[in-house]
DSSP file (Angstrom, degrees, kcal/mol; ACC not computed):
  #  RESIDUE AA STRUCTURE BP1 BP2  ACC     N-H-->O    O-->H-N    N-H-->O    O-->H-N    TCO  KAPPA ALPHA  PHI   PSI    X-CA   Y-CA   Z-CA
    1    1 A M     >        0   0    0      0, 0.0     4,-1.6     0, 0.0     5,-0.2   0.000 360.0 360.0 360.0 -34.8  -22.0   34.6   42.8
    2    2 A I  H  >  +     0   0    0      1,-0.2     4,-2.0     2,-0.2     5,-0.2   0.903 360.0  52.3 -64.7 -41.1  -22.0   31.4   44.9
    3    3 A S  H  > S+     0   0    0      1,-0.2     4,-2.2     2,-0.2    -1,-0.2   0.838 105.1  57.1 -65.0 -32.2  -24.7   29.9   42.6
    4    4 A Y  H  > S+     0   0    0      2,-0.2     4,-2.1     1,-0.2    -1,-0.2   0.912 108.5  45.1 -65.2 -43.0  -22.5   30.6   39.6
    5    5 A S  H  X S+     0   0    0     -4,-1.6     4,-2.4     2,-0.2    -2,-0.2   0.864 112.6  51.5 -70.0 -35.2  -19.5   28.7   41.0
    6    6 A K  H  X S+     0   0    0     -4,-2.0     4,-2.4     2,-0.2    -2,-0.2   0.894 110.3  49.6 -65.3 -38.9  -21.8   25.8   42.0
    7    7 A L  H  X S+     0   0    0     -4,-2.2     4,-2.4     2,-0.2    -2,-0.2   0.908 110.8  49.6 -65.2 -41.9  -23.2   25.7   38.5
    8    8 A S  H  X S+     0   0    0     -4,-2.1     4,-2.6     2,-0.2    -2,-0.2   0.912 111.9  48.0 -62.4 -43.5  -19.7   25.7   37.0
    9    9 A I  H  X S+     0   0    0     -4,-2.4     4,-2.6     1,-0.2    -2,-0.2   0.906 111.2  50.8 -64.7 -41.5  -18.7   22.8   39.3
   10   10 A A  H  X S+     0   0    0     -4,-2.4     4,-2.3     2,-0.2    -2,-0.2   0.898 111.7  47.6 -63.2 -41.1  -21.8   20.9   38.4
   11   11 A I  H  X S+     0   0    0     -4,-2.4     4,-2.3     2,-0.2    -2,-0.2   0.926 113.4  47.4 -66.4 -44.8  -21.2   21.4   34.7
   12   12 A L  H  X S+     0   0    0     -4,-2.6     4,-2.4     1,-0.2    -2,-0.2   0.904 112.5  49.7 -62.4 -41.4  -17.5   20.3   35.0
   13   13 A L  H  X S+     0   0    0     -4,-2.6     4,-2.4     2,-0.2    -1,-0.2   0.909 110.8  49.4 -64.5 -41.5  -18.5   17.3   37.1
   14   14 A A  H  X S+     0   0    0     -4,-2.3     4,-2.4     2,-0.2    -2,-0.2   0.894 111.3  49.5 -64.0 -40.0  -21.1   16.3   34.5
   15   15 A M  H  X S+     0   0    0     -4,-2.3     4,-2.4     2,-0.2    -2,-0.2   0.898 111.0  50.1 -65.5 -40.0  -18.6   16.6   31.7
   16   16 A L  H  X S+     0   0    0     -4,-2.4     4,-2.4     2,-0.2    -2,-0.2   0.923 111.9  46.8 -64.2 -44.6  -16.1   14.5   33.6
   17   17 A V  H  X S+     0   0    0     -4,-2.4     4,-2.4     1,-0.2    -2,-0.2   0.906 112.9  49.9 -63.9 -41.5  -18.6   11.8   34.3
   18   18 A A  H  X S+     0   0    0     -4,-2.4     4,-2.1     2,-0.2    -2,-0.2   0.898 110.6  49.6 -64.4 -40.4  -19.7   11.8   30.6
   19   19 A A  H  X S+     0   0    0     -4,-2.4     4,-1.7     2,-0.2    -2,-0.2   0.912 112.8  46.7 -65.7 -42.3  -16.1   11.6   29.4
   20   20 A C  H  X S+     0   0    0     -4,-2.4     4,-1.8     1,-0.2    -2,-0.2   0.896 110.8  52.4 -67.0 -38.8  -15.4    8.6   31.7
   21   21 A A  H  X S+     0   0    0     -4,-2.4     4,-1.8     1,-0.2    -2,-0.2   0.889 107.7  51.7 -65.1 -39.0  -18.6    6.9   30.7
   22   22 A N  H  X S+     0   0    0     -4,-2.1     4,-1.8     1,-0.2    -1,-0.2   0.889 107.6  53.2 -64.2 -38.6  -17.7    7.2   27.0
   23   23 A G  H  X S+     0   0    0     -4,-1.7     4,-1.8     1,-0.2    -1,-0.2   0.886 109.1  47.8 -64.7 -39.3  -14.3    5.7   27.7
   24   24 A T  H  X S+     0   0    0     -4,-1.8     4,-2.1     2,-0.2    -1,-0.2   0.857 108.3  54.6 -73.2 -32.6  -15.8    2.6   29.4
   25   25 A K  H  X S+     0   0    0     -4,-1.8     4,-2.0     2,-0.2    -1,-0.2   0.911 109.1  48.2 -64.8 -40.5  -18.3    2.1   26.6
   26   26 A E  H  X S+     0   0    0     -4,-1.8     4,-1.6     1,-0.2    -2,-0.2   0.907 110.5  51.6 -65.5 -41.1  -15.5    2.0   24.0
   27   27 A G  H  X S+     0   0    0     -4,-1.8     4,-1.5     1,-0.2    -1,-0.2   0.892 110.0  49.2 -62.8 -39.9  -13.5   -0.4   26.1
   28   28 A K  H  X S+     0   0    0     -4,-2.1     4,-1.9     1,-0.2    -1,-0.2   0.885 107.6  53.9 -67.9 -38.0  -16.4   -2.8   26.4
   29   29 A S  H  X S+     0   0    0     -4,-2.0     4,-1.7     1,-0.2    -1,-0.2   0.841 105.6  54.2 -67.1 -30.9  -17.1   -2.7   22.7
   30   30 A E  H  < S+     0   0    0     -4,-1.6    -1,-0.2     1,-0.2    -2,-0.2   0.888 108.9  48.3 -67.5 -38.1  -13.5   -3.7   22.0
   31   31 A E  H  < S+     0   0    0     -4,-1.5     3,-0.3     1,-0.2    -2,-0.2   0.872 111.3  50.4 -68.9 -36.2  -13.8   -6.7   24.3
   32   32 A I  H  < S+     0   0    0     -4,-1.9     2,-1.9     1,-0.2    -1,-0.2   0.857  97.1  69.8 -70.7 -35.7  -17.1   -7.8   22.7
   33   33 A S  S  < S+     0   0    0     -4,-1.7    -1,-0.2    -5,-0.2     2,-0.1  -0.337  70.9 161.6 -84.6  58.5  -15.8   -7.6   19.1
   34   34 A A        -     0   0    0     -2,-1.9     2,-0.4    -3,-0.3    -3,-0.1  -0.458  45.4-103.9 -76.3 151.1  -13.5  -10.6   19.4
   35   35 A V        -     0   0    0     -2,-0.1     2,-0.3     1,-0.0    -1,-0.1  -0.605  32.2-135.6 -78.4 130.1  -12.2  -12.3   16.2
   36   36 A E        -     0   0    0     -2,-0.4    -1,-0.0     1,-0.1    -3,-0.0  -0.680  19.2-118.7 -85.7 138.6  -14.0  -15.6   15.4
   37   37 A L        -     0   0    0     -2,-0.3    -1,-0.1     1,-0.1     3,-0.0  -0.506  32.8-113.6 -72.5 142.3  -11.8  -18.5   14.4
   38   38 A P        -     0   0    0      0, 0.0     2,-0.6     0, 0.0    -1,-0.1  -0.309  30.0-101.7 -71.5 161.1  -12.5  -19.8   10.9
   39   39 A K        -     0   0    0      2,-0.0     2,-0.3     1,-0.0     0, 0.0  -0.756  41.5-135.0 -81.9 122.8  -14.0  -23.2   10.3
   40   40 A F        -     0   0    0     -2,-0.6     3,-0.1     1,-0.1     4,-0.0  -0.609  10.4-152.7 -86.9 139.1  -11.1  -25.5    9.2
   41   41 A Q  S    S-     0   0    0     -2,-0.3     2,-0.3     1,-0.2    -1,-0.1   0.833  76.7 -22.2 -75.2 -34.3  -11.5  -27.9    6.3
   42   42 A N  S  > S-     0   0    0      1,-0.1     4,-1.7     0, 0.0    -1,-0.2  -0.932  77.1 -82.0-162.7 179.5   -8.9  -30.3    7.7
   43   43 A K  H  > S+     0   0    0     -2,-0.3     4,-2.4     1,-0.2     5,-0.2   0.865 124.7  54.8 -64.5 -36.9   -5.9  -30.5   10.1
   44   44 A G  H  > S+     0   0    0      1,-0.2     4,-2.4     2,-0.2    -1,-0.2   0.904 106.0  51.6 -62.5 -42.1   -3.5  -29.1    7.4
   45   45 A H  H  > S+     0   0    0      1,-0.2     4,-2.0     2,-0.2    -1,-0.2   0.897 110.7  49.0 -60.6 -41.3   -5.7  -26.0    6.9
   46   46 A E  H  X S+     0   0    0     -4,-1.7     4,-2.4     2,-0.2    -2,-0.2   0.901 110.0  50.9 -66.0 -41.9   -5.7  -25.5   10.7
   47   47 A L  H  X S+     0   0    0     -4,-2.4     4,-2.3     2,-0.2    -2,-0.2   0.904 110.1  49.2 -63.8 -41.4   -1.9  -25.8   10.8
   48   48 A V  H  X S+     0   0    0     -4,-2.4     4,-2.4     2,-0.2    -1,-0.2   0.913 110.8  50.9 -63.5 -42.2   -1.4  -23.3    8.0
   49   49 A Y  H  X S+     0   0    0     -4,-2.0     4,-2.1     1,-0.2    -2,-0.2   0.930 111.2  47.6 -60.1 -46.5   -3.7  -20.9    9.7
   50   50 A E  H  X S+     0   0    0     -4,-2.4     4,-1.7     1,-0.2    -1,-0.2   0.882 111.3  51.4 -63.7 -38.8   -1.8  -21.2   13.0
   51   51 A M  H  X S+     0   0    0     -4,-2.3     4,-3.1     1,-0.2     5,-0.4   0.922 110.2  48.4 -64.0 -44.2    1.6  -20.7   11.2
   52   52 A I  H  X S+     0   0    0     -4,-2.4     4,-2.1     1,-0.2    -1,-0.2   0.875 108.7  54.4 -65.5 -36.5    0.4  -17.5    9.5
   53   53 A E  H  < S+     0   0    0     -4,-2.1    -1,-0.2    -5,-0.2    -2,-0.2   0.876 116.9  37.4 -63.3 -36.5   -0.9  -16.2   12.8
   54   54 A K  H  < S+     0   0    0     -4,-1.7    -2,-0.2    -5,-0.1    -1,-0.2   0.871 130.9  25.8 -82.8 -39.1    2.5  -16.7   14.4
   55   55 A T  H  < S-     0   0    0     -4,-3.1    -3,-0.2     1,-0.2    -2,-0.2   0.687 105.1-117.9-103.1 -20.8    4.8  -15.8   11.5
   56   56 A G     <  -     0   0    0     -4,-2.1    -1,-0.2    -5,-0.4    -2,-0.1  -0.365  37.3 -61.0 102.8 172.2    2.7  -13.4    9.4
   57   57 A S     >  -     0   0    0     -2,-0.1     4,-1.4    -4,-0.1     3,-0.2  -0.260  49.0 -99.9 -87.5 175.5    1.4  -13.6    5.8
   58   58 A Y  H  > S+     0   0    0      1,-0.2     4,-2.4     2,-0.2     5,-0.2   0.853 124.4  58.5 -62.8 -34.9    3.4  -13.9    2.6
   59   59 A Q  H  > S+     0   0    0      1,-0.2     4,-2.0     2,-0.2    -1,-0.2   0.870 100.7  55.9 -63.8 -35.7    2.8  -10.1    2.1
   60   60 A D  H  > S+     0   0    0      2,-0.2     4,-0.7     1,-0.2    -1,-0.2   0.897 108.8  47.4 -61.7 -39.9    4.6   -9.5    5.4
   61   61 A L  H >X S+     0   0    0     -4,-1.4     3,-1.0     1,-0.2     4,-0.6   0.910 109.1  53.4 -66.9 -42.4    7.6  -11.5    4.0
   62   62 A L  H >< S+     0   0    0     -4,-2.4     3,-1.2     1,-0.3    -2,-0.2   0.873 103.0  58.3 -59.5 -36.9    7.5   -9.5    0.8
   63   63 A D  H 3< S+     0   0    0     -4,-2.0    -1,-0.3     1,-0.3    -2,-0.2   0.748  98.5  59.9 -65.6 -23.2    7.6   -6.3    2.8
   64   64 A L  H << S-     0   0    0     -3,-1.0     2,-1.9    -4,-0.7    -1,-0.3   0.677  93.0-148.9 -77.1 -17.2   10.9   -7.4    4.3
   65   65 A K  S << S+     0   0    0     -3,-1.2    24,-2.0    -4,-0.6    25,-0.7  -0.323  71.7  13.4  76.6 -52.5   12.5   -7.6    0.8
   66   66 A D  E     -A   88   0A   0     -2,-1.9     2,-0.4    22,-0.2    22,-0.2  -0.991  65.9-154.3-151.0 156.8   14.8  -10.4    1.9
   67   67 A V  E     -A   87   0A   0     20,-2.4    20,-2.7    -2,-0.3     2,-0.4  -0.990   4.6-170.9-134.9 137.8   15.1  -12.9    4.7
   68   68 A V  E     +A   86   0A   0     -2,-0.4     2,-0.3    18,-0.2    18,-0.2  -0.999  20.6 154.6-128.4 132.2   18.1  -14.8    6.1
   69   69 A Y  E     -A   85   0A   0     16,-2.5    16,-3.1    -2,-0.4     2,-0.5  -0.980  42.1-111.2-151.6 162.4   17.8  -17.6    8.7
   70   70 A E  E     -A   84   0A   0     -2,-0.3     2,-0.5    14,-0.2    14,-0.2  -0.852  31.5-162.4 -97.8 132.0   19.4  -20.7   10.1
   71   71 A Y  E     -A   83   0A   0     12,-3.2    12,-2.6    -2,-0.5     2,-0.5  -0.961   5.3-168.9-119.3 128.1   17.6  -23.9    9.3
   72   72 A T  E     -A   82   0A   0     -2,-0.5     2,-0.5    10,-0.2    10,-0.2  -0.972   2.3-174.1-118.9 126.8   18.3  -27.2   11.2
   73   73 A Y  E     -A   81   0A   0      8,-3.0     8,-2.9    -2,-0.5     2,-0.4  -0.983   3.5-172.6-121.2 125.8   16.9  -30.5   10.0
   74   74 A R  E     -A   80   0A   0     -2,-0.5     6,-0.2     6,-0.2    -2,-0.0  -0.974  11.8-146.1-123.0 128.7   17.3  -33.6   12.2
   75   75 A T    >   -     0   0    0      4,-2.7     3,-1.9    -2,-0.4    -2,-0.0  -0.398  33.4-102.4 -84.6 165.8   16.4  -37.1   11.0
   76   76 A P  T 3  S+     0   0    0      0, 0.0    -1,-0.1     0, 0.0    -2,-0.0   0.799 123.5  57.8 -59.3 -28.1   15.0  -39.8   13.4
   77   77 A D  T 3  S-     0   0    0      2,-0.1     3,-0.1     1,-0.0    -2,-0.0   0.181 122.7-107.2 -89.6  20.5   18.4  -41.5   13.4
   78   78 A Q  S <  S+     0   0    0     -3,-1.9     2,-0.2     1,-0.2    -1,-0.0   0.600  70.1 145.7  68.7  17.0   19.9  -38.2   14.7
   79   79 A K        -     0   0    0     23,-0.0    -4,-2.7     2,-0.0     2,-0.4  -0.614  33.8-155.4 -77.6 148.2   21.7  -37.1   11.5
   80   80 A E  E     -A   74   0A   0     -2,-0.2    22,-0.5    -6,-0.2     2,-0.4  -0.978  22.1-166.2-136.8 138.2   21.6  -33.4   11.2
   81   81 A D  E     -A   73   0A   0     -8,-2.9    -8,-3.0    -2,-0.4     2,-0.4  -0.983  11.6-175.1-116.5 132.3   21.7  -30.8    8.5
   82   82 A V  E     +AB  72 100A   0     18,-3.0    17,-3.4    -2,-0.4    18,-2.0  -0.996  12.3 166.1-127.3 128.7   22.3  -27.1    9.4
   83   83 A S  E     -AB  71  98A   0    -12,-2.6   -12,-3.2    -2,-0.4     2,-0.6  -0.965  36.8-130.6-140.5 156.5   22.2  -24.4    6.8
   84   84 A I  E     -AB  70  97A   0     13,-2.6    13,-2.2    -2,-0.3     2,-0.4  -0.951  35.5-169.4-103.0 120.5   22.1  -20.7    6.5
   85   85 A E  E     -AB  69  96A   0    -16,-3.1   -16,-2.5    -2,-0.6     2,-0.4  -0.883   9.4-169.7-117.1 144.3   19.3  -19.9    4.0
   86   86 A S  E     -AB  68  95A   0      9,-3.1     9,-2.2    -2,-0.4     2,-0.4  -0.991   3.0-166.4-133.2 143.2   18.5  -16.6    2.3
   87   87 A Y  E     -AB  67  94A   0    -20,-2.7   -20,-2.4    -2,-0.4     2,-0.6  -0.996   7.6-162.0-128.6 130.6   15.5  -15.6    0.2
   88   88 A I  E   > -AB  66  93A   0      5,-2.8     5,-2.4    -2,-0.4     4,-0.5  -0.952   9.0-168.3-110.5 110.0   15.2  -12.4   -1.9
   89   89 A F  T   5S+     0   0    0    -24,-2.0   -23,-0.1    -2,-0.6    -1,-0.1   0.783  75.6  65.4 -76.7 -28.7   11.5  -11.9   -2.6
   90   90 A D  T   5S+     0   0    0    -25,-0.7    -1,-0.2     1,-0.2   -24,-0.1   0.935 120.8  22.1 -61.0 -45.7   11.7   -9.3   -5.3
   91   91 A G  T   5S-     0   0    0     -3,-0.2    -1,-0.2     2,-0.1    -2,-0.2   0.354 106.8-121.8-100.2   5.0   13.4  -11.6   -7.7
   92   92 A E  T   5 +     0   0    0     -4,-0.5     2,-0.3     1,-0.2    -3,-0.2   0.928  58.4 154.7  52.8  50.8   12.2  -14.8   -6.0
   93   93 A L  E   < -B   88   0A   0     -5,-2.4    -5,-2.8     2,-0.0     2,-0.3  -0.813  22.7-172.7-107.0 147.9   15.7  -16.0   -5.5
   94   94 A S  E     +B   87   0A   0     -2,-0.3     2,-0.3    -7,-0.2    -7,-0.2  -0.983   5.5 176.6-139.2 153.8   16.9  -18.4   -2.8
   95   95 A H  E     -B   86   0A   0     -9,-2.2    -9,-3.1    -2,-0.3     2,-0.3  -0.988   5.0-170.2-154.5 145.1   20.3  -19.6   -1.7
   96   96 A A  E     -B   85   0A   0     -2,-0.3     2,-0.4   -11,-0.2   -11,-0.2  -0.998   8.5-162.2-141.4 144.4   21.6  -21.9    1.1
   97   97 A N  E     -B   84   0A   0    -13,-2.2   -13,-2.6    -2,-0.3     2,-0.4  -0.996  23.8-130.7-122.6 127.1   25.0  -22.8    2.5
   98   98 A Y  E     +B   83   0A   0     -2,-0.4   -15,-0.3   -15,-0.2     3,-0.2  -0.606  22.7 179.7 -77.4 132.2   25.4  -25.9    4.6
   99   99 A L  E    S+     0   0A   0    -17,-3.4     2,-0.3     1,-0.4   -16,-0.2   0.714  84.3  10.2 -92.1 -32.4   27.2  -25.4    7.9
  100  100 A K  E     +B   82   0A   0    -18,-2.0   -18,-3.0     0, 0.0    -1,-0.4  -0.971  69.4 179.9-147.9 130.6   26.8  -29.2    8.7
  101  101 A H              0   0    0     -2,-0.3   -20,-0.2   -20,-0.2    -3,-0.0  -0.942 360.0 360.0-138.9 114.4   25.5  -31.8    6.2
  102  102 A E              0   0    0    -22,-0.5   -21,-0.1    -2,-0.4    -1,-0.1   0.380 360.0 360.0-115.8 360.0   25.2  -35.5    7.2
């Protein structure tokens, strides 16, 4: 009977070690499969790529149905335009109201 419990413990221990080993192999493969940056044609191409990475793609905007945001534009001579803009993507409509217009 003692050998049976030792055998059970050995099998459980082997299963535990195997389960832990599988988990670490998966974690390592995720680290290895890093995304490679594309080769940029020019600085504009790189800026568009960075913007899409931060804000999402056009399809992400379409999924929102419509977007409303505040837009501030400031000229070098410190004149400023502030507007609330809205875009409805289904009908491709846009509208803006100036809060401040110089």
